[in-house]
C-alpha positions in Angstrom: 140.9 91.9 51.7 137.8 90.8 51.2 137.9 86.4 50.3 135.8 86.5 47.4 137.7 89.6 45.6 141.3 88.2 46.6 139.9 84.8 45.0 138.4 87.0 41.6 141.7 88.8 41.6 143.6 85.1 41.2 141.1 84.3 38.9 141.4 87.6 36.5 145.5 87.6 36.5 145.3 83.5 35.6 142.6 83.6 32.6 144.0 87.1 31.0 147.4 86.9 32.0 149.8 87.6 28.7 151.4 84.3 29.5 148.2 82.1 29.3 147.4 84.1 25.9 150.6 83.4 24.1 150.4 79.7 25.4 147.0 79.3 24.1 148.0 80.6 21.1 150.9 78.5 20.4 148.5 75.2 21.6 146.2 76.8 18.7 149.1 76.7 16.2 150.3 73.2 17.3 147.2 71.9 16.9 146.7 73.8 12.9 149.7 72.1 12.2 150.0 68.6 13.2 146.2 68.9 11.1 147.4 70.3 8.1 144.7 73.3 8.6 145.0 76.3 7.0 144.5 79.3 8.5 140.5 79.6 9.0 139.2 83.2 10.0 135.5 83.4 11.0 133.7 86.9 10.2 130.3 87.7 11.4 128.5 90.2 9.1 125.4 92.4 10.4 123.4 94.0 7.5 122.5 97.6 9.0 125.4 97.8 11.1 127.8 100.5 10.2 130.7 99.3 11.4 130.0 95.8 9.3 129.8 98.3 6.4 133.6 99.1 7.1 134.5 95.7 7.1 133.3 95.1 4.5 135.3 97.6 2.7 138.4 96.3 4.7 138.4 93.0 4.3 139.3 92.8 0.9 142.1 94.6 1.5 142.7 91.7 4.9 142.1 88.7 2.5 144.6 90.1 -0.1 147.7 90.0 2.1 147.5 87.1 4.4 146.9 83.4 3.2 143.4 82.4 4.9 140.2 81.0 5.0 137.8 83.8 5.3 134.0 81.9 6.5 131.5 84.4 6.0 128.8 85.0 8.4 125.9 86.4 8.4 124.3 87.5 11.4 121.3 89.2 13.7 121.7 91.9 15.6 123.6 92.2 19.0 120.7 90.2 21.8 119.1 92.6 24.2 121.3 92.3 26.9 123.9 93.8 24.5 121.9 96.7 23.3 119.6 97.9 25.8 118.9 100.6 24.6 119.2 100.5 20.7 117.5 103.4 19.4 120.6 104.9 21.2 123.2 102.6 20.1 122.2 102.5 16.4 122.6 106.4 16.6 125.8 106.6 18.1 127.2 103.5 16.3 126.3 105.7 12.6 127.7 108.5 14.2 130.6 106.9 15.1 131.2 104.8 11.9 131.1 107.7 9.5 133.8 110.0 12.0 135.9 106.5 11.9 135.3 106.0 7.9 136.2 109.8 7.6 139.4 109.6 9.3 140.6 106.2 7.7 139.4 106.8 3.7 136.2 104.4 3.9 133.2 105.5 2.7 130.3 106.0 5.1 128.1 108.6 5.6 125.0 108.5 8.4 121.8 109.1 7.4 120.3 109.5 10.0 118.2 106.7 10.4 118.5 102.8 10.4 117.3 101.3 7.4 113.7 99.9 7.1 112.7 96.2 7.5 112.5 95.8 4.3 115.2 97.4 2.9 117.1 95.6 6.1 115.2 91.7 4.4 116.2 92.5 0.9 119.9 93.8 2.2 120.1 90.1 4.7 118.8 87.8 1.4 121.6 89.5 -0.6 124.4 89.1 1.5 123.2 85.6 2.0 123.6 84.4 -1.6 126.7 86.8 -1.8 128.4 84.6 1.5 126.7 80.9 0.6 128.2 81.5 -3.6 131.6 82.5 -2.2 131.0 86.3 -3.9 130.6 87.7 -0.2 134.3 90.3 -0.6 132.9 91.5 -4.4 129.3 92.0 -3.4 128.7 93.4 0.1 130.3 97.2 -0.2 128.2 97.7 -3.0 125.2 96.1 -1.0 125.5 98.2 2.2 126.2 101.1 -0.2 122.4 100.6 -1.8 121.2 99.9 1.5 122.7 103.2 3.7 122.8 105.4 0.5 118.4 104.5 -0.2 119.5 102.9 -4.2 117.6 99.9 -5.4 118.7 96.2 -3.7 117.2 93.4 -6.1 114.2 91.8 -4.5 114.9 89.1 -1.6 114.7 85.7 -3.2 114.6 83.7 0.2 111.4 84.3 2.6 111.7 86.1 5.8 111.5 82.6 7.7 115.0 81.5 5.7 116.7 84.4 6.2 115.7 84.6 10.2 116.8 81.3 10.2 120.2 81.9 8.7 120.6 84.8 10.6 119.6 82.8 13.9 122.1 79.8 13.2 124.9 82.4 12.9 124.1 84.1 16.1 124.1 81.0 17.6 127.5 79.9 16.2 129.0 83.4 17.5 127.4 83.0 20.5 129.1 79.8 21.4 132.3 81.3 20.4 132.3 83.7 22.9 130.2 86.9 20.9 127.3 89.2 20.3 128.0 92.2 18.2 128.8 91.9 14.2 131.9 93.5 12.1 133.6 90.4 14.8 136.1 88.2 13.3 137.2 85.0 15.1 140.7 82.9 14.8 141.8 80.6 17.2 140.4 81.7 20.3 140.4 84.9 20.5 138.2 87.8 18.8 138.7 91.0 16.9 135.6 93.9 16.8 135.6 96.1 14.0 138.4 97.4 12.2 139.9 99.5 14.7 141.5 95.8 16.2 142.1 94.8 13.0 145.5 94.9 13.0 145.9 92.5 16.6 145.0 89.6 14.1 147.3 91.6 11.4 150.1 91.0 14.1 149.0 87.1 15.1 149.0 86.4 11.6 152.4 87.7 10.7 154.1 86.1 13.3 152.7 83.2 12.0 154.2 83.4 8.8 150.9 83.8 7.0 151.6 87.1 4.5 151.7 86.7 1.4 154.5 87.3 -0.9 154.5 91.0 -1.4 151.9 92.2 0.9 152.5 95.7 2.1 154.2 95.9 5.3 152.0 98.3 6.9 148.5 96.9 8.0 145.3 97.7 6.9 144.2 100.3 9.7 147.2 101.5 12.1 145.4 102.7 14.9 145.5 106.8 15.6 148.4 108.1 18.0 147.0 110.7 20.4 147.6 113.3 21.9 149.2 114.8 18.5 148.9 118.3 19.8 152.4 120.2 18.7 154.5 121.0 21.7 154.7 124.9 20.8 151.0 124.9 22.3 150.8 128.3 23.5 149.6 128.4 27.4 146.5 130.9 26.7 145.3 127.7 23.7 141.3 127.2 24.9 141.2 129.2 27.8 138.7 128.6 29.3 138.2 125.2 27.2 136.4 122.2 29.1 137.4 118.7 28.8 134.4 116.1 30.2 135.8 112.7 31.2 132.4 110.8 31.8 134.0 107.7 34.3 133.2 104.8 36.7 135.6 102.9 38.7 134.3 99.9 37.5 135.4 100.2 34.3 138.4 98.8 32.9 138.7 100.6 30.0 138.8 103.3 32.3 141.2 102.3 34.3 144.1 102.5 31.0 142.6 105.6 29.7 143.7 108.2 33.0 147.2 109.4 31.8 145.9 109.6 28.2 142.9 111.8 28.7 144.9 114.4 31.5 148.2 114.2 29.2 145.7 115.8 26.0 143.6 118.0 28.3 147.4 119.2 29.2 148.8 119.5 25.9 145.7 121.8 25.1 145.7 123.3 28.2 142.1 122.6 28.9 140.1 122.1 32.2 139.6 118.4 32.4 136.4 117.9 34.6 135.7 114.6 36.3 132.4 113.1 35.4 131.9 110.4 37.3 128.9 107.2 36.9 127.8 104.5 38.3 128.7 101.2 36.7 126.5 99.7 34.1 125.9 96.6 36.9 125.0 99.2 39.7 122.2 100.5 37.6 120.7 97.6 36.8 122.0 96.8 33.4 123.2 93.3 32.7 127.1 92.6 31.7 126.8 88.8 31.2 130.1 86.6 31.8 130.9 86.6 27.8 130.6 90.3 27.6 132.8 90.8 30.6 135.1 88.2 29.4 135.5 89.6 25.8 136.1 93.2 27.6 138.8 92.0 29.7 140.8 89.9 27.3 141.1 93.3 25.2 141.7 95.7 27.7 144.8 93.6 28.4 145.9 93.7 24.5 145.0 97.5 24.7 147.3 97.9 28.0 150.3 96.0 26.4 150.0 97.9 22.9 149.7 101.4 25.0 152.2 100.1 27.5 150.1 100.6 30.4 150.3 98.7 33.4 147.5 96.5 34.0 146.3 93.1 34.7 146.7 92.8 38.7 143.0 93.6 39.3 141.0 93.7 41.8 137.0 94.4 41.2 135.6 97.3 43.0 132.0 96.4 41.7 129.7 97.7 45.0 130.7 99.4 47.8 134.6 99.8 46.7 133.1 102.3 44.0 130.6 103.9 46.4 133.5 104.4 49.2 136.0 105.7 46.1 132.9 108.1 44.9 132.0 109.5 48.1 135.7 110.7 48.7 135.8 111.8 44.6 133.5 114.1 45.1 134.9 116.1 47.8 138.4 115.5 45.9 137.4 117.3 43.0 136.4 120.2 45.1 139.7 120.2 46.5 141.5 120.0 43.5 142.5 116.8 44.1 140.0 115.1 41.7 142.4 113.6 39.1 145.1 112.9 41.5 142.6 110.8 43.7 140.7 108.9 40.6 144.2 108.1 39.0 145.3 107.1 42.2 141.9 105.1 42.6 141.9 103.6 39.0 145.4 102.1 39.4 145.0 101.2 42.8 142.4 98.4 41.6 143.4 98.0 38.2 146.9 97.1 38.8 148.2 97.2 41.8 145.5 94.6 43.3 144.9 97.2 46.0 141.1 96.2 47.4 139.0 99.7 47.9 136.8 98.0 49.8 139.3 97.9 52.9 140.2 100.9 55.3 144.0 99.6 55.2 144.1 100.1 51.0 141.7 102.5 51.0 144.6 104.5 52.4 147.0 104.1 50.7 144.5 105.3 47.4 143.7 108.3 49.3 147.3 109.6 50.9 149.2 108.7 47.8 146.3 111.3 46.2 147.7 113.8 48.7 144.5 113.5 50.5 143.9 113.5 54.6 142.6 109.6 55.0 141.1 110.5 58.8 139.1 113.6 57.2 137.8 111.5 54.0 137.6 108.1 55.9 134.9 110.7 57.8 132.9 111.1 54.2 132.7 106.9 53.4 128.9 105.7 53.8 127.1 108.9 53.1 124.8 109.9 50.3 126.7 113.7 49.5 128.0 112.5 45.9 125.3 110.3 44.9 123.6 113.5 43.1 126.3 114.2 41.4 127.0 111.1 39.9 123.3 111.3 38.8 123.4 114.3 37.1 126.5 113.0 35.3 124.6 110.4 34.0 121.7 112.3 32.5 124.4 114.5 31.0 126.0 111.7 29.1 122.7 110.4 28.2 121.9 114.1 27.3 125.3 114.3 24.9 124.2 110.4 23.4 126.3 108.2 25.3 125.4 105.8 28.2 128.8 103.7 28.4 132.2 105.1 29.9 135.2 106.1 29.4 133.0 109.1 27.2 135.0 112.7 26.7 133.1 115.4 25.8 134.4 119.4 24.4 131.3 121.4 23.5 128.5 119.3 21.8 131.2 116.8 20.3 131.5 113.4 22.4 133.1 110.2 22.3 132.8 106.9 23.7 135.8 104.8 24.5 139.4 105.1 25.4 140.4 104.4 21.7 138.5 107.2 20.9 140.8 109.7 22.0 141.6 111.0 18.0 138.2 112.5 18.2 138.6 114.8 20.8 142.3 115.6 19.6 140.6 117.1 17.0 137.9 118.8 18.2 140.7 120.2 20.4 142.7 120.8 17.8 139.8 122.5 15.6 138.7 125.0 18.3 142.3 126.1 18.7 142.0 126.7 14.6 138.6 128.7 15.2 140.1 130.4 17.9 143.7 131.9 15.7 140.9 133.1 13.3 138.8 134.7 15.4 
C-alpha cells in the first residue's frame, strides 16, 4: 500500500466521516444557543446564473417555513479555475436549469445566450439595492425574469466600479467560507448548492426545531426517485437503445452512481456503454482544495441519503487510474466492463483498496470475473489512451466536460443527481416506439 495514499485514506475518513460532521453540527448549535443567536443562513446570488434565478423562486417558500435570518450577498461569477470553459458551462447551466424548472414547476426558459454586460450591470444594481433594503425576496425573481426575458430593466443607480466592489466583496466572503459558485447557501459550517441540496438544509433546520408553526410537512423540492420505469417494461422495449455512461475512476460522484445507472439501463433493457475518460486533474484542469472539500462533503451526504456505502476512500489519481483503465478497456471488449468498473469503484471509494498495488488490484480484477495474470500483463500499455481521448471528445461534443455524465441519443445529462433526465428520455423513447 502506498504510504501517501494510506495517509490520505486516514485523513479522508477523519475529515468527511458522518460522526465528525454531526459533532461539528452539535458544537455549532451549542455555540449559537449559548450566544442566543438566530439561525443565520448566508445566500450568494449571481446575476446571469440560471440556478440563482431558480433559487429566487424557491427562497420565499424556504424562509416562510423556517425561523431564520437570511443574509443575502450579490456575488461575482465563479473564478476561472472553477469555470475553465465558461462558455460551455454557461450553455449547459441554462439547459440544465430549464429542465429543472420544468421538473419542479418553476420558471426558466433558456434564451440560448447569456445576458449582455449592460443588462447584467442593470440587474446587479437592482439586486444590490434590493438586498440592502431587505426587499430581495420580493424583488429578485422579478429582476431575474426581466434579465432573462429581455424585458426592460431599470437604469442602474450604481456605477460599474461600485457594482464590481460589491460583487468582489461577496465573492471574497464566499471564498473565505469555502465555496466558489452562485446559488449557494451557507449555514453553520456547511454549504448547499442550488435547489437540489436545499432539502439537506431543511432537514438540518427541522432537527433543530426551527420550523415555523403550521409550515408544510414536505420539503420545498424533494429529490426525484430514479429509476421509475414500470416493473412490467417488456423485454423488447428499447431494443438497440444505448445508455452511454461517461465515467472516471477518480470521481467520487461516479463512485456512488454505478449501481443506479446499471439499474436504470436494466429497467429499460438498454445497453449500458461505458465511456471512460481521464480525470480532470489528469487533463491539466485545476481542482483546488476548496472544490475538493465541497465535493467530498456533498458526496458523503448523497451516499448517506441513497444508502450507498462510501468514505473508506483510497484516491486512485495518477497511476492507479491508468492501471485500472488498462484493464477496463479489455474488460469492456469481453463483456465484463461494468463488472470491473463497479468492482474498481467500490474498491477505491468504499473499501479502501489501493489500485496502485498489485495485491489490491488483483482483488478488484478477480471479483469481476477476470483472470489476474492475463490482465496484469496489460498494465503499463497505452492501448486504452486513444479510447479515453475519443470518449472525452465525444463527451465535449455533446456539451459536457465532467463526470459522471449520461447520454441517450441526443439527450445528455451531467451529474449523478440528473439520472431523472435520462429516465425521462428513456420513458419518452418507449412511448414513441409504442406509437410507431
